[in-house]
NUVODO-549676 format. One record per residue: x, y, z of N, C-alpha, C in turn; residue number from 1. Coordinates in pm, whole numbers, plus 50000, padded with zeros to 5 digits. Layout:
BEGIN
[[X, Y, Z], [X, Y, Z], [X, Y, Z], NUM];
...
***
This chain:
BEGIN
[[24894, 70842, 87635], [24814, 70869, 87721], [24756, 71025, 87712], 1];
[[24842, 71089, 87727], [24845, 71233, 87732], [24825, 71293, 87592], 2];
[[24860, 71227, 87499], [24863, 71275, 87365], [24742, 71319, 87289], 3];
[[24616, 71254, 87362], [24468, 71295, 87332], [24426, 71416, 87360], 4];
[[24501, 71463, 87487], [24488, 71601, 87531], [24566, 71732, 87478], 5];
[[24650, 71672, 87378], [24734, 71791, 87321], [24657, 71891, 87237], 6];
[[24546, 71847, 87127], [24466, 71953, 87085], [24365, 72042, 87180], 7];
[[24344, 71996, 87269], [24266, 72101, 87375], [24351, 72172, 87454], 8];
[[24481, 72125, 87476], [24560, 72219, 87545], [24619, 72330, 87444], 9];
[[24638, 72282, 87326], [24673, 72366, 87205], [24570, 72510, 87182], 10];
[[24449, 72452, 87193], [24346, 72562, 87169], [24336, 72654, 87268], 11];
[[24359, 72626, 87401], [24344, 72725, 87525], [24481, 72788, 87500], 12];
[[24591, 72755, 87489], [24716, 72833, 87472], [24726, 72905, 87337], 13];
[[24696, 72865, 87222], [24678, 72932, 87109], [24596, 73063, 87090], 14];
[[24461, 73021, 87156], [24341, 73129, 87171], [24411, 73249, 87262], 15];
[[24491, 73238, 87359], [24555, 73346, 87424], [24647, 73425, 87371], 16];
[[24684, 73373, 87259], [24787, 73469, 87167], [24709, 73595, 87121], 17];
[[24586, 73574, 87073], [24506, 73673, 87029], [24457, 73776, 87141], 18];
[[24468, 73726, 87269], [24446, 73822, 87397], [24585, 73901, 87413], 19];
[[24697, 73816, 87405], [24804, 73864, 87424], [24841, 73975, 87340], 20];
[[24786, 73961, 87214], [24820, 74059, 87091], [24753, 74199, 87145], 21];
[[24627, 74189, 87161], [24548, 74300, 87188], [24593, 74369, 87321], 22];
[[24658, 74276, 87411], [24694, 74343, 87536], [24840, 74415, 87524], 23];
[[24931, 74365, 87445], [25055, 74413, 87428], [25057, 74542, 87337], 24];
[[24950, 74523, 87246], [24943, 74643, 87141], [24900, 74777, 87197], 25];
[[24882, 74768, 87325], [24874, 74923, 87400], [25007, 74970, 87418], 26];
[[25121, 74884, 87415], [25240, 74974, 87448], [25336, 74960, 87337], 27];
[[25306, 74906, 87230], [25400, 74901, 87091], [25320, 74893, 86986], 28];
[[25387, 74939, 86866], [25315, 74926, 86735], [25324, 74772, 86687], 29];
[[25258, 74740, 86587], [25258, 74611, 86553], [25376, 74527, 86510], 30];
[[25447, 74595, 86409], [25565, 74527, 86363], [25685, 74521, 86478], 31];
[[25674, 74653, 86516], [25777, 74665, 86656], [25768, 74546, 86762], 32];
[[25620, 74538, 86803], [25603, 74443, 86901], [25653, 74311, 86855], 33];
[[25611, 74281, 86711], [25621, 74122, 86681], [25808, 74121, 86664], 34];
[[25861, 74220, 86621], [25986, 74224, 86607], [26064, 74167, 86738], 35];
[[26000, 74255, 86841], [26084, 74216, 86976], [26040, 74070, 87002], 36];
[[25912, 74037, 87004], [25890, 73921, 87026], [25952, 73789, 86943], 37];
[[25992, 73804, 86827], [26056, 73722, 86753], [26201, 73718, 86782], 38];
[[26291, 73827, 86823], [26401, 73825, 86875], [26395, 73726, 86999], 39];
[[26307, 73737, 87092], [26298, 73683, 87205], [26274, 73552, 87175], 40];
[[26189, 73500, 87065], [26172, 73350, 87059], [26300, 73299, 86994], 41];
[[26385, 73354, 86915], [26528, 73320, 86859], [26608, 73279, 86970], 42];
[[26610, 73374, 87078], [26694, 73349, 87200], [26666, 73237, 87272], 43];
[[26518, 73224, 87288], [26475, 73110, 87357], [26514, 72975, 87298], 44];
[[26450, 72972, 87159], [26484, 72843, 87067], [26645, 72803, 87083], 45];
[[26721, 72918, 87053], [26868, 72871, 87060], [26912, 72805, 87174], 46];
[[26855, 72851, 87299], [26879, 72792, 87416], [26826, 72629, 87422], 47];
[[26705, 72632, 87374], [26641, 72491, 87369], [26721, 72396, 87266], 48];
[[26791, 72473, 87151], [26855, 72396, 87069], [27003, 72323, 87141], 49];
[[27045, 72405, 87228], [27165, 72358, 87299], [27125, 72258, 87394], 50];
[[27008, 72278, 87467], [26967, 72210, 87589], [26947, 72047, 87523], 51];
[[26871, 72058, 87412], [26802, 71916, 87359], [26902, 71874, 87254], 52];
[[27013, 71919, 87226], [27126, 71909, 87136], [27066, 71857, 86987], 53];
[[26964, 71940, 86945], [26891, 71946, 86832], [26957, 71994, 86717], 54];
[[26947, 71941, 86604], [27007, 72000, 86471], [26954, 72123, 86405], 55];
[[27022, 72192, 86339], [26977, 72319, 86291], [26971, 72284, 86134], 56];
[[26856, 72292, 86077], [26862, 72231, 85931], [26921, 72321, 85850], 57];
[[26981, 72249, 85767], [27080, 72299, 85633], [27033, 72274, 85531], 58];
[[27083, 72330, 85421], [27037, 72329, 85271], [26896, 72365, 85237], 59];
[[26822, 72250, 85182], [26692, 72277, 85152], [26596, 72278, 85267], 60];
[[26626, 72190, 85377], [26548, 72168, 85490], [26557, 72311, 85550], 61];
[[26664, 72406, 85558], [26665, 72533, 85616], [26590, 72629, 85523], 62];
[[26587, 72611, 85394], [26507, 72713, 85306], [26365, 72673, 85322], 63];
[[26306, 72551, 85333], [26172, 72507, 85373], [26148, 72583, 85495], 64];
[[26210, 72565, 85596], [26174, 72626, 85732], [26158, 72769, 85722], 65];
[[26258, 72852, 85646], [26245, 72988, 85632], [26098, 73025, 85569], 66];
[[26062, 72947, 85466], [25949, 72971, 85393], [25815, 72954, 85481], 67];
[[25834, 72849, 85568], [25716, 72803, 85639], [25702, 72905, 85740], 68];
[[25831, 72973, 85788], [25811, 73076, 85901], [25759, 73205, 85857], 69];
[[25786, 73254, 85717], [25723, 73373, 85657], [25569, 73358, 85654], 70];
[[25519, 73230, 85611], [25385, 73224, 85594], [25333, 73209, 85737], 71];
[[25367, 73123, 85829], [25311, 73086, 85964], [25300, 73195, 86071], 72];
[[25448, 73257, 86053], [25482, 73367, 86173], [25460, 73516, 86103], 73];
[[25534, 73526, 85960], [25515, 73671, 85943], [25385, 73698, 85865], 74];
[[25347, 73616, 85771], [25186, 73655, 85733], [25084, 73632, 85836], 75];
[[25100, 73533, 85910], [24981, 73517, 86016], [24977, 73602, 86119], 76];
[[25082, 73609, 86187], [25087, 73699, 86305], [25085, 73837, 86273], 77];
[[25163, 73879, 86133], [25161, 74032, 86111], [25034, 74055, 86049], 78];
[[24955, 73967, 86006], [24820, 74015, 85993], [24716, 74038, 86095], 79];
[[24729, 73925, 86175], [24650, 73954, 86301], [24675, 74068, 86392], 80];
[[24805, 74083, 86384], [24835, 74204, 86469], [24793, 74340, 86432], 81];
[[24815, 74333, 86293], [24769, 74476, 86224], [24605, 74499, 86239], 82];
[[24559, 74376, 86208], [24398, 74381, 86223], [24346, 74449, 86350], 83];
[[24422, 74367, 86447], [24376, 74398, 86603], [24410, 74551, 86604], 84];
[[24545, 74579, 86593], [24593, 74733, 86617], [24498, 74840, 86550], 85];
[[24433, 74792, 86438], [24328, 74881, 86359], [24209, 74872, 86421], 86];
[[24183, 74824, 86535], [24050, 74828, 86597], [23964, 74699, 86619], 87];
[[23997, 74610, 86534], [23940, 74485, 86540], [23926, 74415, 86671], 88];
[[23823, 74356, 86730], [23835, 74268, 86839], [23892, 74147, 86809], 89];
[[23968, 74086, 86937], [24013, 73963, 86936], [23956, 73864, 86893], 90];
[[23829, 73862, 86935], [23705, 73763, 86907], [23696, 73754, 86773], 91];
[[23664, 73860, 86705], [23629, 73854, 86557], [23750, 73821, 86461], 92];
[[23864, 73856, 86504], [23992, 73809, 86440], [24016, 73675, 86439], 93];
[[23983, 73615, 86548], [24018, 73478, 86572], [23896, 73403, 86492], 94];
[[23782, 73463, 86475], [23680, 73388, 86391], [23714, 73404, 86253], 95];
[[23773, 73508, 86198], [23812, 73513, 86063], [23917, 73421, 86010], 96];
[[24021, 73416, 86083], [24106, 73350, 86060], [24106, 73196, 86113], 97];
[[23965, 73169, 86183], [23944, 73048, 86230], [23886, 72977, 86128], 98];
[[23844, 73030, 86018], [23798, 72938, 85914], [23878, 72873, 85814], 99];
[[24013, 72861, 85861], [24141, 72807, 85798], [24085, 72651, 85751], 100];
[[24047, 72567, 85848], [24004, 72435, 85812], [23909, 72428, 85686], 101];
[[23833, 72537, 85679], [23738, 72530, 85563], [23809, 72586, 85423], 102];
[[23900, 72653, 85437], [23988, 72714, 85323], [24094, 72581, 85289], 103];
[[24119, 72519, 85405], [24232, 72407, 85386], [24173, 72301, 85281], 104];
[[24026, 72267, 85340], [23944, 72167, 85264], [23928, 72205, 85125], 105];
[[23875, 72344, 85113], [23871, 72395, 84975], [24011, 72383, 84860], 106];
[[24105, 72418, 84931], [24237, 72403, 84846], [24262, 72255, 84808], 107];
[[24250, 72159, 84919], [24256, 72024, 84905], [24192, 71980, 84799], 108];
[[24066, 72022, 84786], [23975, 71951, 84663], [24010, 72029, 84527], 109];
[[24064, 72135, 84551], [24109, 72203, 84407], [24227, 72143, 84354], 110];
[[24311, 72098, 84453], [24441, 72034, 84408], [24419, 71906, 84364], 111];
[[24303, 71836, 84387], [24284, 71700, 84377], [24329, 71609, 84485], 112];
[[24351, 71644, 84595], [24373, 71569, 84696], [24274, 71503, 84778], 113];
[[24155, 71560, 84781], [24045, 71513, 84851], [23926, 71545, 84774], 114];
[[23814, 71478, 84789], [23669, 71485, 84752], [23577, 71517, 84888], 115];
[[23518, 71616, 84886], [23415, 71645, 85000], [23299, 71548, 84995], 116];
[[23257, 71502, 85106], [23129, 71424, 85122], [23011, 71558, 85143], 117];
[[22885, 71499, 85106], [22763, 71587, 85114], [22766, 71668, 85231], 118];
[[22793, 71612, 85352], [22767, 71687, 85463], [22888, 71771, 85486], 119];
[[23003, 71747, 85421], [23111, 71862, 85413], [23068, 71987, 85346], 120];
[[23024, 71951, 85222], [22973, 72065, 85155], [22831, 72135, 85221], 121];
[[22772, 72085, 85296], [22674, 72151, 85380], [22754, 72237, 85474], 122];
[[22877, 72191, 85553], [22967, 72244, 85630], [22996, 72393, 85578], 123];
[[23051, 72384, 85437], [23085, 72507, 85385], [22971, 72609, 85374], 124];
[[22858, 72584, 85342], [22753, 72677, 85334], [22688, 72704, 85454], 125];
[[22710, 72636, 85576], [22683, 72683, 85698], [22781, 72787, 85751], 126];
[[22910, 72747, 85720], [22997, 72835, 85746], [22995, 72974, 85707], 127];
[[22973, 72990, 85573], [22929, 73101, 85479], [22805, 73188, 85570], 128];
[[22731, 73107, 85613], [22606, 73189, 85676], [22656, 73226, 85808], 129];
[[22732, 73158, 85866], [22762, 73217, 86006], [22862, 73323, 86001], 130];
[[22944, 73316, 85915], [23034, 73455, 85908], [22946, 73566, 85866], 131];
[[22838, 73536, 85772], [22777, 73638, 85741], [22690, 73715, 85836], 132];
[[22653, 73648, 85930], [22584, 73680, 86054], [22650, 73758, 86140], 133];
[[22778, 73707, 86152], [22867, 73772, 86269], [22895, 73916, 86213], 134];
[[22952, 73935, 86067], [22989, 74037, 86006], [22876, 74154, 86020], 135];
[[22734, 74093, 85978], [22628, 74196, 85993], [22586, 74235, 86140], 136];
[[22616, 74140, 86224], [22567, 74163, 86374], [22634, 74296, 86429], 137];
[[22599, 74334, 86563], [22669, 74433, 86639], [22782, 74390, 86690], 138];
[[22901, 74402, 86603], [23021, 74387, 86650], [23082, 74471, 86708], 139];
[[23161, 74462, 86846], [23206, 74555, 86897], [23353, 74596, 86852], 140];
[[23372, 74702, 86807], [23477, 74737, 86745], [23549, 74886, 86826], 141];
[[23700, 74870, 86855], [23759, 74991, 86949], [23784, 75101, 86828], 142];
[[23778, 75077, 86714], [23793, 75174, 86616], [23735, 75141, 86462], 143];
[[23675, 75194, 86404], [23589, 75175, 86287], [23643, 75240, 86166], 144];
[[23741, 75314, 86187], [23791, 75407, 86080], [23856, 75345, 85978], 145];
[[23922, 75235, 86035], [23999, 75143, 85923], [23937, 74987, 85917], 146];
[[23816, 74991, 85930], [23739, 74866, 85939], [23792, 74768, 85804], 147];
[[23761, 74827, 85681], [23805, 74739, 85573], [23948, 74699, 85571], 148];
[[24034, 74794, 85616], [24182, 74756, 85601], [24218, 74649, 85698], 149];
[[24164, 74652, 85821], [24149, 74548, 85890], [24110, 74400, 85846], 150];
[[23992, 74417, 85797], [23956, 74276, 85726], [24053, 74233, 85640], 151];
[[24100, 74323, 85543], [24211, 74287, 85436], [24337, 74208, 85512], 152];
[[24395, 74267, 85644], [24501, 74211, 85701], [24452, 74058, 85779], 153];
[[24328, 74073, 85822], [24297, 73941, 85853], [24291, 73826, 85748], 154];
[[24237, 73870, 85637], [24245, 73781, 85532], [24382, 73737, 85483], 155];
[[24479, 73851, 85501], [24632, 73798, 85477], [24660, 73699, 85587], 156];
[[24637, 73714, 85702], [24655, 73601, 85809], [24605, 73473, 85778], 157];
[[24459, 73477, 85741], [24415, 73334, 85674], [24500, 73274, 85592], 158];
[[24531, 73361, 85483], [24613, 73291, 85383], [24741, 73225, 85429], 159];
[[24793, 73311, 85525], [24943, 73280, 85584], [24926, 73136, 85659], 160];
[[24841, 73132, 85748], [24837, 73007, 85863], [24771, 72898, 85756], 161];
[[24679, 72917, 85648], [24653, 72798, 85589], [24760, 72750, 85487], 162];
[[24856, 72825, 85423], [24949, 72780, 85339], [25060, 72750, 85396], 163];
[[25077, 72799, 85526], [25181, 72780, 85594], [25178, 72621, 85660], 164];
[[25065, 72594, 85725], [25049, 72466, 85772], [25070, 72357, 85673], 165];
[[24993, 72374, 85543], [25015, 72275, 85438], [25159, 72270, 85384], 166];
[[25222, 72382, 85382], [25366, 72385, 85342], [25471, 72310, 85434], 167];
[[25445, 72336, 85571], [25498, 72277, 85683], [25475, 72134, 85683], 168];
[[25369, 72081, 85626], [25314, 71928, 85634], [25403, 71868, 85509], 169];
[[25386, 71947, 85412], [25442, 71888, 85285], [25602, 71895, 85293], 170];
[[25687, 71994, 85338], [25815, 71993, 85316], [25905, 72000, 85434], 171];
[[25835, 72001, 85578], [25916, 72007, 85686], [25900, 71878, 85755], 172];
[[25852, 71781, 85702], [25820, 71678, 85797], [25912, 71592, 85872], 173];
[[26028, 71595, 85822], [26150, 71512, 85881], [26248, 71603, 85925], 174];
[[26209, 71738, 85941], [26301, 71830, 86000], [26291, 71839, 86136], 175];
[[26401, 71874, 86225], [26398, 71883, 86360], [26311, 72000, 86379], 176];
[[26212, 71987, 86493], [26125, 72094, 86531], [26183, 72205, 86563], 177];
[[26254, 72195, 86658], [26331, 72293, 86755], [26423, 72370, 86658], 178];
[[26504, 72294, 86577], [26595, 72346, 86480], [26532, 72455, 86364], 179];
[[26416, 72398, 86349], [26334, 72450, 86223], [26284, 72586, 86279], 180];
[[26214, 72584, 86412], [26168, 72695, 86448], [26252, 72824, 86467], 181];
[[26407, 72790, 86488], [26513, 72884, 86494], [26500, 72958, 86365], 182];
[[26500, 72891, 86248], [26480, 72944, 86126], [26368, 73021, 86091], 183];
[[26240, 72958, 86137], [26141, 73029, 86116], [26120, 73162, 86192], 184];
[[26163, 73170, 86296], [26151, 73299, 86378], [26251, 73394, 86308], 185];
[[26380, 73342, 86269], [26462, 73450, 86190], [26391, 73488, 86069], 186];
[[26332, 73415, 85994], [26260, 73461, 85873], [26151, 73572, 85908], 187];
[[26067, 73544, 86016], [25960, 73628, 86045], [26035, 73766, 86094], 188];
[[26124, 73741, 86163], [26203, 73885, 86225], [26229, 73966, 86097], 189];
[[26309, 73886, 86002], [26342, 73989, 85887], [26218, 74035, 85809], 190];
[[26112, 73982, 85819], [25972, 74021, 85763], [25923, 74149, 85862], 191];
[[25931, 74164, 85983], [25909, 74255, 86050], [25996, 74387, 86070], 192];
[[26138, 74348, 86039], [26213, 74470, 86072], [26210, 74560, 85987], 193];
[[26201, 74554, 85841], [26177, 74653, 85749], [26051, 74741, 85773], 194];
[[25934, 74659, 85779], [25821, 74724, 85828], [25810, 74815, 85962], 195];
[[25880, 74773, 86035], [25899, 74847, 86176], [25986, 74983, 86136], 196];
[[26077, 74947, 86075], [26179, 75059, 86037], [26112, 75175, 85956], 197];
[[26046, 75132, 85867], [25984, 75221, 85764], [25841, 75272, 85769], 198];
[[25769, 75221, 85873], [25636, 75242, 85881], [25600, 75298, 86039], 199];
[[25679, 75250, 86126], [25661, 75285, 86270], [25759, 75353, 86316], 200];
[[25705, 75448, 86441], [25827, 75497, 86528], [25908, 75405, 86607], 201];
[[25878, 75283, 86614], [25942, 75195, 86691], [25932, 75224, 86860], 202];
[[25861, 75319, 86909], [25856, 75335, 87051], [25782, 75246, 87120], 203];
[[25825, 75217, 87216], [25789, 75099, 87308], [25748, 75146, 87459], 204];
[[25654, 75128, 87494], [25625, 75153, 87666], [25686, 75048, 87745], 205];
[[25807, 75039, 87807], [25860, 74924, 87872], [25803, 74948, 88015], 206];
[[25711, 74851, 88061], [25673, 74852, 88192], [25652, 74709, 88213], 207];
[[25613, 74662, 88355], [25603, 74515, 88359], [25462, 74465, 88306], 208];
[[25402, 74534, 88267], [25277, 74474, 88172], [25325, 74421, 88034], 209];
[[25384, 74505, 87993], [25436, 74487, 87860], [25538, 74369, 87847], 210];
[[25622, 74369, 87942], [25734, 74264, 87964], [25663, 74129, 87983], 211];
[[25553, 74112, 88090], [25473, 74015, 88115], [25397, 73953, 87977], 212];
[[25359, 74052, 87896], [25277, 74012, 87789], [25381, 73952, 87693], 213];
[[25491, 74008, 87667], [25587, 73948, 87589], [25611, 73818, 87631], 214];
[[25666, 73783, 87744], [25696, 73655, 87799], [25604, 73548, 87790], 215];
[[25463, 73622, 87816], [25370, 73508, 87775], [25364, 73459, 87650], 216];
[[25359, 73553, 87543], [25353, 73526, 87408], [25459, 73432, 87362], 217];
[[25585, 73467, 87434], [25717, 73383, 87403], [25696, 73251, 87424], 218];
[[25683, 73241, 87576], [25705, 73113, 87628], [25565, 73002, 87625], 219];
[[25469, 73058, 87632], [25334, 73019, 87624], [25295, 72981, 87471], 220];
[[25291, 73081, 87408], [25236, 73054, 87275], [25349, 73033, 87169], 221];
[[25470, 73124, 87151], [25561, 73079, 87056], [25625, 72956, 87081], 222];
[[25651, 72916, 87197], [25717, 72796, 87254], [25615, 72674, 87245], 223];
[[25532, 72694, 87358], [25468, 72577, 87400], [25355, 72560, 87280], 224];
[[25252, 72642, 87234], [25157, 72643, 87143], [25213, 72596, 87001], 225];
[[25311, 72666, 86952], [25385, 72641, 86838], [25412, 72488, 86825], 226];
[[25515, 72445, 86931], [25546, 72316, 86920], [25453, 72225, 86920], 227];
[[25343, 72231, 86992], [25219, 72150, 86997], [25158, 72154, 86865], 228];
[[25150, 72263, 86815], [25087, 72264, 86643], [25173, 72186, 86559], 229];
[[25332, 72202, 86556], [25417, 72152, 86472], [25421, 72004, 86491], 230];
[[25382, 71960, 86622], [25367, 71802, 86656], [25273, 71745, 86593], 231];
[[25146, 71837, 86608], [25033, 71768, 86568], [25029, 71774, 86393], 232];
[[25086, 71860, 86328], [25129, 71862, 86188], [25196, 71740, 86145], 233];
[[25319, 71694, 86226], [25404, 71613, 86207], [25302, 71450, 86215], 234];
[[25251, 71450, 86317], [25171, 71312, 86359], [25033, 71290, 86271], 235];
[[24986, 71393, 86238], [24844, 71399, 86198], [24840, 71443, 86016], 236];
[[24703, 71429, 85960], [24718, 71472, 85835], [24660, 71629, 85843], 237];
[[24656, 71708, 85720], [24647, 71832, 85721], [24490, 71886, 85790], 238];
[[24398, 71784, 85748], [24273, 71828, 85782], [24229, 71786, 85933], 239];
[[24302, 71683, 85988], [24259, 71664, 86123], [24332, 71763, 86221], 240];
[[24462, 71820, 86155], [24531, 71917, 86235], [24448, 72023, 86230], 241];
[[24371, 72074, 86105], [24303, 72199, 86091], [24166, 72191, 86206], 242];
[[24148, 72088, 86224], [24017, 72063, 86284], [24024, 72132, 86436], 243];
[[24137, 72119, 86492], [24152, 72190, 86626], [24101, 72345, 86624], 244];
[[24124, 72396, 86500], [24118, 72532, 86477], [23952, 72588, 86504], 245];
[[23872, 72475, 86497], [23718, 72536, 86507], [23678, 72573, 86665], 246];
[[23762, 72515, 86749], [23754, 72556, 86881], [23812, 72708, 86924], 247];
[[23906, 72750, 86850], [23958, 72846, 86868], [23858, 72990, 86882], 248];
[[23799, 73025, 86794], [23703, 73145, 86793], [23635, 73150, 86917], 249];
[[23555, 73052, 86959], [23482, 73045, 87061], [23567, 73076, 87205], 250];
[[23681, 73004, 87229], [23754, 73001, 87313], [23807, 73142, 87344], 251];
[[23856, 73196, 87209], [23924, 73349, 87214], [23807, 73443, 87272], 252];
[[23684, 73428, 87187], [23560, 73525, 87242], [23553, 73481, 87397], 253];
[[23565, 73378, 87450], [23538, 73354, 87611], [23657, 73443, 87666], 254];
[[23762, 73409, 87648], [23875, 73492, 87686], [23880, 73648, 87696], 255];
[[23832, 73701, 87562], [23824, 73839, 87548], [23709, 73887, 87613], 256];
[[23597, 73798, 87648], [23484, 73840, 87715], [23540, 73883, 87878], 257];
[[23602, 73767, 87928], [23651, 73792, 88060], [23750, 73898, 88067], 258];
[[23849, 73923, 87992], [23935, 74000, 88041], [23931, 74143, 87982], 259];
[[23881, 74157, 87845], [23846, 74307, 87801], [23679, 74355, 87802], 260];
[[23600, 74246, 87834], [23467, 74267, 87830], [23384, 74284, 87705], 261];
[[23453, 74218, 87596], [23428, 74241, 87448], [23280, 74127, 87460], 262];
[[23191, 74185, 87385], [23076, 74101, 87360], [23031, 74096, 87211], 263];
[[22920, 74018, 87181], [22852, 74019, 87040], [22706, 74018, 87098], 264];
[[22620, 74047, 86992], [22490, 74035, 87003], [22433, 73901, 86977], 265];
[[22323, 73884, 86971], [22241, 73743, 86964], [22292, 73710, 86819], 266];
[[22275, 73791, 86707], [22307, 73756, 86574], [22455, 73712, 86560], 267];
[[22528, 73778, 86642], [22683, 73733, 86604], [22709, 73616, 86708], 268];
[[22637, 73592, 86815], [22665, 73455, 86893], [22611, 73342, 86810], 269];
[[22508, 73375, 86732], [22452, 73267, 86636], [22548, 73248, 86535], 270];
[[22599, 73332, 86481], [22723, 73316, 86365], [22837, 73255, 86413], 271];
[[22883, 73274, 86556], [22996, 73183, 86618], [22982, 73063, 86619], 272];
[[22848, 73032, 86669], [22787, 72895, 86686], [22807, 72829, 86531], 273];
[[22752, 72891, 86443], [22721, 72831, 86307], [22871, 72801, 86232], 274];
[[22963, 72900, 86272], [23095, 72886, 86219], [23160, 72783, 86290], 275];
[[23139, 72750, 86414], [23210, 72646, 86473], [23151, 72516, 86434], 276];
[[23027, 72502, 86416], [22954, 72364, 86363], [23011, 72358, 86225], 277];
[[23023, 72472, 86111], [23067, 72428, 85986], [23182, 72366, 85988], 278];
[[23304, 72431, 86065], [23421, 72385, 86057], [23416, 72238, 86118], 279];
[[23349, 72217, 86197], [23337, 72054, 86256], [23299, 71979, 86122], 280];
[[23196, 72002, 86074], [23130, 71916, 85958], [23212, 71908, 85862], 281];
[[23298, 72011, 85822], [23412, 71999, 85721], [23533, 71905, 85777], 282];
[[23569, 71906, 85878], [23673, 71820, 85907], [23653, 71702, 86003], 283];
[[23538, 71678, 86027], [23507, 71551, 86105], [23550, 71423, 86039], 284];
[[23565, 71333, 86102], [23609, 71182, 86057], [23490, 71078, 86040], 285];
[[23389, 71093, 85952], [23285, 70989, 85960], [23334, 70866, 85926], 286];
[[23255, 70760, 85924], [23298, 70634, 85904], [23351, 70601, 85753], 287];
[[23266, 70684, 85687], [23316, 70654, 85531], [23425, 70740, 85498], 288];
[[23454, 70849, 85601], [23579, 70939, 85587], [23586, 71025, 85440], 289];
[[23681, 71085, 85416], [23706, 71159, 85305], [23769, 71085, 85201], 290];
[[23713, 71082, 85098], [23780, 70984, 84982], [23885, 71060, 84929], 291];
[[23987, 70980, 84914], [24124, 71020, 84900], [24138, 71007, 84734], 292];
[[24170, 71103, 84664], [24171, 71090, 84525], [24338, 71073, 84477], 293];
[[24405, 71139, 84528], [24552, 71134, 84529], [24626, 71137, 84645], 294];
[[24721, 71046, 84664], [24791, 71046, 84792], [24932, 71086, 84781], 295];
***
């Protein structure tokens, strides 16, 4: 009965991750912040591993989990945190990586897994128009000196979450979720460690606000939201899982407006709306459904 509410709960929790990133980056540099978060994640999931008597994947399953972790947590989180640290608003970052469902559909088409219906092609066009409107609108940036570098990191995050969810679905279907997460967070930690050592001061302002931010990101996002995501990946197809992401940009924008006072002009608001409609059109399940070419 409660299963049908899982996507909505996931959207609210996942969206808060962008807010938590912007909040915590006031006290630590991106890779350092993420390294602390990953180490805390590993600690929590080892406890969960013992409590639920889960199995730590071995052999090929362990390798697949490590690769999924590099993509989903290393590239995705690393890209979003770097983009936000360079001045991009959390709402805009959520929008750019929120086109994942559209990119997922395009990749599935190119690999011969699916063929798009006319309405879905319309969705792709509407999505491009929406993103163009947002990028050309009056977007509130905290710092515009590294604007294009921030866009590059957001693109890396988009690639990471897109390929990561596809890889997770393809190779980690029968792997224990909790055990897999231990390896995934270990892989991500090893991605962030050299970046923090070589490119950052690793200075952290330890205060109640930072600790609360880390705890929120670990317990609410890394534990609750990620497990919900992997649960949906395991139970559904790649397109239907991606469908939940069309609600994340507007939800993040709403949270960012409430917490940070971020706002968009009318053109940006229209672009946000068109992007959400576009993702819905691409991933919706009409009666005629997507024509599957190769199973």
